[in-house]
C-alpha positions in Angstrom: -35.1 -38.7 -1.6 -32.9 -40.8 0.8 -29.4 -40.6 -1.1 -30.3 -36.6 -1.1 -30.1 -37.4 2.6 -27.0 -39.4 2.9 -25.2 -36.4 1.0 -26.3 -34.1 3.2 -24.7 -35.6 5.9 -21.2 -36.7 4.2 -21.1 -32.9 3.3 -22.1 -31.7 7.2 -19.0 -33.2 8.2 -17.1 -32.0 10.7 -14.3 -30.8 8.6 -16.8 -28.8 6.2 -18.4 -27.5 8.4 -15.1 -25.9 10.4 -14.2 -24.8 6.6 -17.4 -23.1 6.7 -16.6 -21.6 9.7 -13.4 -20.1 8.9 -14.3 -18.4 6.0 -17.4 -16.5 7.4 -14.8 -14.9 10.0 -12.6 -14.4 7.1 -15.6 -12.9 5.2 -16.9 -10.7 8.3 -13.4 -9.7 9.3 -12.5 -8.2 5.8 -15.7 -6.9 5.2 -16.1 -5.1 9.2 -13.0 -3.1 7.9 -13.6 -2.9 4.2 -17.9 -0.8 5.2 -15.6 1.6 6.7 -12.5 2.2 4.7 -13.3 5.8 3.0 -11.6 5.3 -0.3 -8.7 7.2 -1.1 -6.2 9.0 -3.1 -5.9 5.8 -6.0 -9.5 5.3 -6.1 -9.8 8.7 -7.2 -7.6 9.3 -9.4 -9.1 6.0 -11.2 -12.8 7.9 -10.9 -11.3 10.1 -13.5 -11.1 8.9 -17.1 -6.9 8.4 -17.0 -4.7 12.0 -18.3 -8.5 13.8 -18.0 -10.3 16.1 -15.2 -13.5 14.3 -16.6 -15.1 12.0 -14.3 -16.1 8.5 -16.3 -19.6 7.6 -16.3 -20.2 4.8 -18.5 -18.2 1.9 -20.4 -17.2 3.9 -23.1 -14.7 6.1 -20.5 -13.8 3.0 -18.6 -12.0 1.5 -22.1 -10.7 4.9 -22.9 -9.3 5.5 -19.1 -7.4 1.6 -19.8 -6.4 3.0 -23.1 -4.2 5.7 -21.1 -2.9 3.8 -17.8 -1.4 1.7 -20.5 -0.2 4.0 -22.7 1.1 6.9 -19.0 0.9 4.8 -16.4 0.9 1.3 -16.3 0.9 -2.5 -18.2 -1.1 -3.0 -14.9 -4.7 -2.8 -17.7 -6.5 -5.1 -16.6 -6.1 -4.4 -13.0 -6.9 -0.8 -13.2 -9.7 -1.7 -15.5 -11.5 -4.5 -12.8 -10.3 -1.4 -10.1 -12.5 1.0 -12.6 -15.6 -1.1 -12.9 -15.7 -1.7 -9.0 -15.9 2.0 -8.8 -19.1 2.3 -10.1 -20.4 0.1 -7.0 -21.7 1.9 -4.4 -20.2 1.8 -1.3 -21.3 -1.6 0.3 -21.3 -3.8 -2.4 -17.9 -2.8 -2.9 -16.5 -4.0 0.9 -18.7 -7.5 0.1 -16.6 -7.9 -3.6 -13.6 -7.5 -2.6 -14.0 -9.3 1.3 -15.7 -12.4 -1.1 -11.9 -12.8 -2.8 -10.3 -12.8 0.7 -12.9 -14.9 1.8 -11.7 -17.0 -2.0 -8.1 -16.6 -1.3 -8.6 -19.1 2.2 -10.8 -21.3 0.7 -8.0 -22.1 -2.4 -5.6 -22.5 0.4 -7.7 -25.1 2.2 -8.8 -26.4 -0.9 -5.9 -27.0 -3.4 -3.3 -27.6 -0.9 -4.7 -31.2 0.7 -7.6 -33.5 1.1 -9.0 -35.8 3.7 -9.4 -35.3 7.7 -5.3 -33.0 7.2 -8.1 -30.3 6.6 -9.0 -29.2 9.8 -5.0 -28.0 11.1 -4.7 -26.5 7.5 -7.9 -24.6 7.8 -7.1 -23.4 11.8 -3.5 -22.3 10.2 -4.6 -20.5 7.3 -6.8 -17.5 8.7 -4.0 -16.3 11.8 -1.7 -17.2 8.7 -3.3 -14.1 7.1 -4.2 -12.0 9.9 -1.0 -11.6 11.6 1.9 -12.3 8.6 0.2 -10.4 5.4 2.8 -8.3 4.1 1.2 -4.3 4.5 -2.3 -6.1 5.1 -4.6 -2.4 5.3 -2.7 -2.0 1.2 -3.2 -5.3 -0.5 -6.1 -6.7 1.4 -8.5 -3.5 2.6 -7.5 -1.0 0.0 -9.3 -1.7 -3.2 -6.7 -0.7 -5.6 -4.8 -2.2 -3.2 -6.9 -5.4 -3.7 -7.1 -5.3 -7.2 -3.7 -5.8 -7.4 -2.4 -7.6 -5.1 -5.3 -9.8 -3.1 -7.5 -10.6 -6.7 -4.7 -11.3 -8.4 -3.3 -14.0 -5.7 -6.5 -15.4 -5.7 -6.8 -16.0 -9.7 -2.5 -17.3 -9.3 -3.6 -20.2 -6.6 -6.0 -21.1 -9.3 -3.9 -20.9 -11.9 -1.2 -23.1 -10.5 -4.1 -26.0 -9.4 -4.5 -26.0 -12.6 -0.5 -26.7 -13.5 -0.6 -29.0 -11.6 -3.6 -31.2 -12.2 -0.8 -30.5 -16.0 1.8 -31.9 -14.7 0.1 -35.4 -12.2 -1.1 -36.0 -14.7 0.2 -35.2 -17.7 -2.4 -33.5 -19.4 -2.8 -32.5 -22.9 -5.4 -30.2 -23.7 -7.3 -29.8 -26.6 -10.1 -27.9 -29.3 -11.7 -25.1 -27.0 -9.8 -26.4 -23.4 -6.4 -25.9 -25.4 -7.5 -22.2 -26.3 -9.3 -21.6 -23.1 -6.2 -22.1 -20.7 -3.6 -20.1 -23.6 -5.9 -17.5 -23.1 -6.3 -17.7 -18.8 -2.2 -17.8 -19.0 -1.9 -14.8 -21.2 -4.3 -12.7 -19.0 -2.2 -14.7 -15.8 1.0 -13.3 -17.2 -0.1 -9.4 -17.6 -2.1 -9.1 -14.2 1.3 -7.8 -12.1 5.1 -8.5 -12.3 4.9 -10.3 -9.8 2.4 -13.2 -10.5 4.0 -13.1 -14.5 7.7 -13.9 -13.0 5.3 -16.8 -10.4 3.7 -17.8 -13.4 6.0 -18.1 -15.8 9.0 -20.0 -14.1 6.3 -22.6 -12.5 5.3 -22.8 -16.4 8.8 -23.3 -17.4 10.3 -25.9 -14.8 7.1 -27.9 -15.4 7.0 -27.8 -19.3 11.1 -28.6 -18.9 10.3 -31.6 -16.0 7.6 -32.9 -18.7 10.2 -33.1 -21.8 12.7 -34.8 -19.8 10.8 -37.6 -17.7 8.7 -38.0 -21.9 11.3 -37.0 -24.1 8.6 -35.5 -25.6 6.7 -31.6 -26.3 3.9 -31.2 -23.5 2.0 -29.0 -25.8 0.1 -27.4 -23.6 2.7 -26.0 -21.3 4.1 -24.7 -24.6 1.6 -22.3 -25.1 0.1 -21.7 -22.0 4.4 -20.8 -21.6 4.5 -19.0 -24.9 1.1 -17.1 -23.8 2.0 -16.6 -20.2 5.3 -14.9 -21.1 3.2 -12.7 -24.3 0.8 -11.2 -20.9 4.1 -10.7 -19.0 6.1 -8.9 -21.3 2.9 -6.6 -22.8 3.2 -5.4 -18.8 6.8 -4.8 -18.5 7.6 -3.3 -21.6 4.1 -0.9 -22.1 4.0 2.5 -22.5 3.2 3.3 -19.8 4.8 0.9 -17.1 8.8 2.1 -19.7 7.0 5.8 -18.4 6.3 5.2 -14.6 10.0 4.1 -14.3 11.6 7.3 -15.6 9.3 9.4 -13.6 10.6 7.3 -10.7 14.0 7.8 -12.3 13.1 11.9 -12.2 11.4 12.4 -9.1 14.3 10.3 -6.8 17.4 11.2 -8.0 20.1 9.3 -8.2 19.0 5.8 -8.3 20.8 3.1 -6.5 22.7 0.3 -8.5 21.8 -3.2 -9.3 23.9 -4.8 -6.9 22.1 -2.1 -4.4 19.2 -3.0 -5.3 19.5 -7.1 -5.4 21.0 -6.5 -2.3 18.0 -4.9 -0.9 15.8 -7.6 -2.5 17.7 -10.7 -1.2 17.6 -8.7 2.4 13.4 -8.5 2.1 13.6 -12.0 1.3 15.8 -12.8 4.1 13.2 -10.6 6.5 9.9 -12.6 4.6 11.8 -15.9 5.7 13.2 -14.7 9.5 9.7 -12.8 10.5 8.0 -16.3 8.8 10.5 -19.6 11.4 6.8 -20.9 11.1 6.1 -21.6 7.9 9.5 -21.9 6.6 10.4 -24.3 9.2 7.3 -26.7 8.2 9.0 -26.9 4.7 12.3 -27.1 5.4 11.1 -30.7 7.5 8.6 -31.8 4.6 12.0 -31.7 2.5 14.3 -33.7 4.8 11.2 -36.4 5.6 10.9 -36.5 1.4 14.8 -36.8 1.1 14.4 -39.1 3.5 11.4 -40.9 2.7 12.6 -41.2 -1.6 15.9 -43.2 -0.4 14.6 -45.7 1.3 12.1 -45.9 -1.5 15.3 -45.9 -3.7 16.4 -49.3 -1.5 12.8 -50.9 -1.8 13.0 -50.2 -5.9 9.7 -48.5 -4.5 8.5 -45.2 -6.4 8.0 -42.4 -3.9 4.1 -41.3 -4.0 4.3 -37.5 -4.0 7.4 -37.2 -6.0 5.2 -34.3 -8.2 3.9 -32.8 -5.7 7.2 -31.8 -4.1 8.8 -31.2 -7.4 6.0 -28.4 -7.9 7.1 -27.5 -4.5 10.1 -26.7 -5.4 9.1 -24.8 -8.4 6.5 -22.7 -6.5 10.0 -22.0 -4.2 11.9 -21.2 -6.8 9.8 -19.4 -9.2 8.6 -16.9 -5.3 12.6 -16.3 -4.6 12.7 -15.5 -8.6 9.7 -13.1 -8.0 11.7 -11.6 -5.2 15.4 -10.7 -7.3 12.7 -9.6 -10.1 11.9 -6.9 -7.4 15.6 -5.5 -8.0 14.7 -4.2 -12.1 11.9 -1.9 -10.7 14.3 1.2 -9.4 11.9 2.1 -6.3 9.3 -0.8 -4.6 7.5 -0.8 -1.7 6.7 -3.5 1.0 3.3 -4.4 -0.3 4.8 -6.3 -3.7 6.3 -8.9 -1.0 2.3 -10.3 -0.6 1.9 -13.1 -3.2 5.3 -14.1 -2.9 4.0 -14.6 0.8 0.7 -16.4 0.0 3.3 -18.7 -2.7 5.1 -20.0 1.0 2.1 -19.8 2.7 0.0 -22.5 0.3 4.0 -24.1 -0.1 3.5 -24.6 3.7 0.1 -25.7 3.8 0.9 -28.5 0.9 4.3 -29.8 3.1 1.6 -29.9 6.4 -0.4 -32.4 4.2 2.6 -34.6 3.0 3.9 -34.9 5.9 0.7 -35.1 8.2 -1.1 -38.7 6.0 1.9 -40.7 7.3 0.9 -41.9 10.5 4.1 -42.4 12.0 3.9 -38.2 12.3 0.2 -38.2 13.6 0.9 -35.8 16.1 1.9 -32.9 14.3 -2.2 -32.8 13.8 -2.8 -32.1 17.1 -0.1 -30.3 17.8 -0.8 -27.7 15.1 -4.0 -27.3 16.3 -3.4 -26.9 19.8 -0.9 -24.7 19.1 -3.3 -21.7 16.4 -6.1 -22.8 18.7 -3.8 -20.9 21.9 -2.1 -17.6 19.0 -5.7 -17.2 18.3 -7.7 -17.4 21.2 -4.7 -14.9 23.2 -3.2 -12.8 20.5 -6.5 -13.1 17.2 -9.3 -12.0 19.3 -7.7 -8.9 20.9 -6.6 -7.7 17.7 -9.0 -8.3 15.8 -11.6 -5.8 18.3 -8.4 -3.0 19.2 -8.5 -3.5 15.0 -12.4 -3.0 14.7 -11.4 0.2 17.4 -9.5 2.0 15.0 -11.9 1.2 12.5 -14.6 3.1 14.5 -12.4 6.1 15.1 -11.4 6.6 12.0 -14.9 6.0 10.2 -16.7 9.0 12.4 -13.1 11.1 11.0 -13.9 10.3 7.5 -17.5 10.5 7.9 -16.7 14.3 8.9 -14.6 15.4 6.9 -17.1 14.4 3.7 -20.0 16.0 5.8 -17.7 20.1 6.0 -16.6 19.1 2.4 -20.6 18.4 1.1 -21.0 21.6 3.5 -18.3 24.3 1.9 -19.7 22.6 -1.7 -22.8 23.4 -0.9 -22.1 27.6 0.1 -19.9 28.1 -3.5 -17.1 26.5 -2.9 -14.5 25.6 -4.8 -11.3 25.9 -2.2 -12.1 23.7 0.1 -10.2 23.4 3.2 -10.3 20.6 5.9 -9.1 19.9 9.7 -6.2 16.9 9.5 -7.9 13.2 10.1 -7.7 13.2 14.1 -7.0 9.2 14.1 -4.8 8.7 17.2 -2.3 5.8 16.5 -2.2 3.4 13.4 -2.7 -0.9 12.8 -1.0 -3.2 10.2 -4.8 -3.7 9.4 -6.1 -0.6 7.4 -5.2 1.3 4.5 -4.7 4.7 6.3 -3.6 7.8 4.7 -4.0 11.7 3.8 -3.4 14.7 2.6 -1.1 17.5 3.0 -1.7 21.2 2.9 -0.1 22.1 0.2 -2.6 22.5 -3.4 0.0 21.0 -5.8 -0.6 17.6 -3.7 -0.5 14.2 -6.0 -3.1 13.3 -3.4 -4.6 16.4 -3.1 -5.2 17.4 -7.1 -6.6 13.5 -7.0 -8.8 14.4 -4.2 -10.1 18.0 -6.1 -10.7 16.4 -8.9 -12.6 13.5 -7.8 -15.1 16.0 -5.4 -14.8 18.2 -8.7 -13.7 22.0 -6.8 -10.6 24.1 -8.1 -8.3 22.8 -4.6 -9.2 20.9 -1.1 -6.1 20.8 1.2 -5.4 20.0 5.5 -6.1 23.6 7.4 -3.0 24.5 9.9 -4.2 26.1 12.6 -2.3 29.2 12.4 0.7 31.3 9.7 2.8 33.2 10.4 4.1 36.7 7.6 6.4 38.6 8.5 8.8 41.2 6.2 12.3 42.2 7.1 14.4 43.3 5.1 18.5 45.1 5.7 19.6 41.4 6.5 23.3 40.4 5.1 24.1 37.0 4.6 26.1 36.3 7.4 23.2 36.9 9.7 20.5 34.8 7.1 20.6 32.8 9.7 20.5 34.2 12.9 16.3 34.5 13.3 15.0 31.4 14.7 11.1 31.2 15.2 9.2 29.4 18.1 6.3 29.5 19.4 4.7 26.0 22.4 4.5 23.9 20.4 6.5 25.0 17.6 9.9 24.3 17.4 12.5 27.3 16.8 13.7 27.0 13.0 17.0 29.3 11.5 17.0 27.6 8.0 16.0 30.3 4.9 16.3 29.0 1.5 16.8 31.6 -1.2 13.4 32.0 -3.8 11.5 34.5 -5.7 9.1 37.0 -5.2 6.8 34.8 -7.3 7.0 31.1 -5.9 6.9 33.8 -2.4 3.3 34.8 -3.9 2.8 31.2 -4.9 3.4 29.5 -1.6 2.8 31.3 0.8 -0.7 30.4 1.9 -0.3 27.1 2.5 3.7 25.9 2.6 4.6 24.9 6.0 8.3 25.4 7.7 8.8 27.6 4.5 11.7 31.1 4.3 13.3 32.3 1.9 16.5 34.7 1.7 16.5 37.4 -1.7 18.9 40.1 -2.1 19.2 41.4 1.9 15.4 40.5 2.5 14.0 37.7 4.6 10.4 36.9 4.2 9.2 34.2 6.7 5.8 32.4 6.7 5.7 29.1 9.1 2.2 27.4 9.6 2.2 26.6 13.2 -0.4 24.2 15.1 -0.8 27.1 18.3 0.5 30.8 18.7 0.7 30.7 22.0 3.9 32.3 23.5 4.8 33.1 19.4 8.4 34.7 20.0 10.8 36.1 17.4 14.5 36.2 18.3 17.4 37.0 17.5 20.9 35.6 18.3 23.3 38.5 16.9 24.1 42.2 16.3 22.3 44.0 13.8 19.6 46.7 12.5 16.6 45.3 10.8 14.1 47.2 8.9 10.6 45.1 9.5 8.1 45.9 6.9 5.6 44.0 7.9 3.8 41.3 10.4 0.4 39.4 9.6 -1.1 36.7 11.7 -3.6 34.2 9.3 -5.4 30.6 9.1 -6.6 29.2 5.7 -10.3 31.7 6.1 -9.9 34.4 8.2 -7.3 37.2 9.6 -5.7 37.4 12.7 -4.4 40.6 12.6 -2.0 42.6 9.6 0.1 45.2 11.1 2.5 47.3 8.4 5.2 49.7 10.2 4.7 51.3 14.1 1.7 49.7 13.9 3.0 46.3 14.0 4.6 47.5 18.3 0.6 47.6 18.7 0.9 43.6 18.9 3.9 42.5 19.9 6.4 42.9 23.4 10.1 43.9 22.9 12.8 42.4 24.7 16.4 43.5 25.3 16.1 45.7 21.6 16.6 49.7 20.8 13.9 51.5 18.7 16.0 53.6 16.0 13.4 54.7 14.1 9.3 53.9 12.7 7.2 55.7 10.3 3.8 53.9 9.2 5.9 51.9 6.4 8.7 50.0 8.7 10.1 49.8 12.0 14.2 49.8 12.4 15.2 47.9 15.3 18.8 47.4 16.2 18.8 44.1 17.8 21.5 42.1 19.5 22.2 37.9 20.5 19.7 38.7 23.4 16.3 39.9 21.6 13.3 38.4 21.3 10.5 40.3 20.0 7.2 38.6 21.5 3.8 38.1 19.5 0.2 39.2 21.2 -2.3 37.6 20.1 -4.8 40.0 20.9 
């Protein structure tokens, strides 16, 4: 009993209590956001058996979908399988699981970077470094599809790096079962994500070379781990799905920048990471300088520097992270979120450097400075920022609940073509993942959403549409007609399209105008029809066949021929003739047709 109490007292020291509080704060902050964040796009996509229109209902469905993903979409099959499994849980369970992974990331950064009393400033430092500086926080930590691909893989990679550090430091050789498990784990890590594969492969390779050079013999654990890690990496980047997605990106984006321009862009992103995180890279630079001085001093006294292997690992991590930036130049496109994993590695390196600096009595002042700096930063920046984020979360939740209720009501009433209001969320916040569908039937997000809700279509309901058919327009005068309203800019860009395309797209396309063989069809969508006006800027004679105002669900009015005159006010133009089918107008550069709301 006394032994138990003694161990309990040892565990309940100030450092461990502080670490526990940091983990709780990290968990609760992300949980609060996750609970109130609606699933979106990729979650809808991976709720369906990939490549089909059938929802996932069983483990067999998940395996079929995983196979389809590997051969048609991406080599990240493990990550996407985890996402499909996660989506089988309820919202609260998903939120708890994902928030736990964020807390695990914080724990790993504290636990693996050092030990002893220095964990106090490290523990205080971790949360602000993640909360304020994580690239695309909402897309990599909150968005479930992004979290499984970036947050979860970063947690796995840090654990793997910790194993490699132990192997390097103690020159471990795994045998039998341990070696088999390590090689399997190496394959999994390499296949998780392209960036993770690059970082883990480079670290393994450099560690293997270092021990080979030092001991003049092969470390079989690193050799087999490296080979299987490389195989996992290749299984990802050479998968049919990865190649297919690359070709699709090239088709969609058209002209793909040259390799040199993409390489330059990658290096610019690396430079941006360094500039935006001067504190992190300052610690790294100071540590490397300090270590070089210590090594020189030790060698003069014929002594070995205690932290030589830790420094090697720090250098390996830096090189691997830089390589991951350079590797991005191979991809035709890449987003900010792909820099998440190398950023986490840079944070880990900085914390390890802080540990190496802090264990030296000569510079204990760093500990006091760090604690003071982070305490002030947290009180004056983090707390208000967290509060603001939670306010955004609240408004986001209200908007999505309102939309879900509307969709449910329409489906209940037997509707298969669903209209929803735009999400009324003002402002933006980097800690949230927020996006919306469009008013287009063919929009990629609209398509995935309709499959999830099992309806024919789903799109944003624009307030008003106008459909105007004008004849006798020649090529020289096709841009002489402007459309404007109180909340709608004057537009005069007309595109050539066929009548078939018009009939297919007119009800929901935005800001589209057609000119075909002397006839203009105009069907813009507007937030308001107040002060709606058609303005002519050239002298010409035109024939108007019809005018229609409507919303996606209701017609305001539809008029043909001379009936149009009952809905318009004419200014500075002459009516040459009017019949039941059409009206002929002689207009000039001052002519206007103002459409009446009633």
